[in-house]
C-alpha positions in Angstrom: 56.3 170.4 27.1 58.5 167.7 28.4 55.6 165.5 29.2 54.4 165.5 25.8 57.6 164.6 24.5 58.1 161.9 27.1 54.7 160.4 26.2 55.7 160.3 22.5 59.2 158.4 23.3 57.0 155.9 25.6 54.8 155.5 22.6 57.2 155.0 20.1 59.1 152.6 22.4 55.8 150.3 23.0 55.6 150.7 18.9 59.0 149.0 18.5 58.6 146.4 21.0 55.3 145.4 19.4 56.9 145.5 15.7 59.9 143.3 17.2 57.6 140.6 18.8 56.0 140.6 15.3 58.9 140.3 13.4 60.1 137.5 15.8 56.7 135.6 15.6 55.6 136.0 11.9 59.2 136.1 10.2 61.7 134.3 12.2 59.4 131.8 13.7 59.0 129.9 10.6 62.5 130.0 9.4 63.9 126.5 9.0 67.5 125.9 8.1 68.4 122.0 6.8 71.3 120.6 5.1 73.4 120.3 8.4 72.0 116.7 9.0 71.7 116.1 12.7 72.9 119.7 13.8 70.0 121.5 11.8 68.4 122.5 15.3 71.3 124.0 16.5 72.2 126.0 13.6 68.6 126.9 13.1 68.7 128.3 16.8 71.9 130.1 16.3 70.7 131.6 13.1 67.2 133.0 14.7 69.2 133.9 18.1 71.9 136.0 16.0 69.1 137.8 14.2 66.8 138.2 17.6 70.1 139.9 19.4 70.7 141.9 16.1 67.2 143.4 16.3 67.3 143.9 20.1 70.6 145.9 19.3 68.9 147.9 16.5 66.0 148.7 18.9 68.3 149.8 21.8 70.2 152.1 19.3 67.0 153.7 18.0 65.6 154.3 21.4 68.8 155.8 22.8 69.1 158.1 19.7 65.2 159.2 20.3 66.1 159.7 23.8 69.0 161.9 23.2 67.2 164.1 20.8 64.3 164.5 23.3 66.5 165.5 26.2 68.4 168.0 24.0 65.5 169.6 22.8 63.9 169.7 26.6 67.1 171.0 28.2 68.7 173.0 25.1 72.2 171.6 25.6 
């Protein structure tokens, strides 16, 4: 029974990784911020980096919650 849950966890982990990559390429890539003069590239990078870090933290929290649910059900504690 644990093997099936572990495979589901691993599958969902890969799905989240693929979705995160797609978001980064399709949505974050084309973002262009202007209006800061010579600092446009810096502001652009800071905004994209902040969004990417936020998505990474969200993915980690989602995977941690899923892992905890699987192990609680498996070990009944």
